[in-house]
C-alpha positions in Angstrom: 71.4 115.8 126.4 67.8 114.7 126.2 66.5 111.2 125.9 63.7 110.5 123.4 61.2 110.0 126.2 60.7 110.2 130.0 58.4 108.2 132.1 57.6 109.9 135.4 55.7 108.4 138.2 54.8 109.7 141.7 51.9 109.0 144.1 51.3 112.8 144.4 49.6 113.6 141.1 49.8 117.4 141.6 53.6 117.2 142.3 54.1 115.0 139.2 52.1 117.4 137.0 54.0 120.4 138.2 57.4 118.6 137.7 56.5 117.6 134.2 55.4 121.1 133.2 58.5 122.6 134.8 60.7 120.1 132.9 59.0 121.0 129.7 59.5 124.7 130.4 63.2 124.1 131.1 63.5 122.4 127.7 61.5 124.9 125.6 62.5 128.2 127.4 64.0 130.8 125.1 66.3 131.9 127.9 69.4 130.0 129.0 69.8 127.8 132.1 66.5 128.1 133.8 62.8 128.5 132.7 62.0 132.2 132.8 58.3 131.5 133.1 57.7 134.7 131.0 58.8 134.0 127.5 56.4 132.8 124.7 57.5 129.2 125.0 57.1 129.1 128.8 53.6 130.6 128.4 52.7 128.1 125.7 53.7 125.2 127.9 51.8 126.6 130.9 48.6 126.9 128.8 49.2 123.6 127.0 49.6 125.3 123.6 53.1 124.0 122.8 52.6 122.1 119.6 55.8 120.0 120.0 54.8 118.7 123.4 52.5 115.8 124.3 51.7 114.9 127.8 49.9 111.7 128.6 48.3 111.5 132.0 48.0 108.6 134.3 44.2 108.5 133.8 44.7 107.3 130.3 46.3 103.9 129.6 48.6 104.2 126.6 47.5 101.9 123.9 49.0 100.7 120.6 47.1 103.6 118.7 48.8 106.1 121.1 52.2 104.7 120.3 51.5 104.9 116.5 50.3 108.5 117.1 53.5 109.3 119.0 55.7 107.8 116.3 53.8 109.7 113.5 54.1 112.9 115.6 57.8 112.3 116.0 58.3 112.0 112.2 56.5 115.3 111.4 58.6 118.3 110.9 58.8 120.3 114.1 56.7 123.3 114.3 58.7 125.1 116.9 62.4 124.6 116.1 63.7 123.9 119.6 62.8 120.3 120.5 60.1 117.7 120.1 59.2 116.4 123.5 
């Protein structure tokens, strides 16, 4: 079962980014159990084209406007019917 949000932190930015992308692929993958890295959803996540996925990087401080945007985004009907992450 997924939580509504995950906060990831690591001193190695590359490792953190790779883990976050792999986690998103695991969630959105059209195959069972593991990200296949080949299906349409895995490719969309890799190329940052998954419309139901928002990734906020450490370089940007999350402000009140970002929280409002996230809340509005969450209330929109999902565009891909698997998960909103």
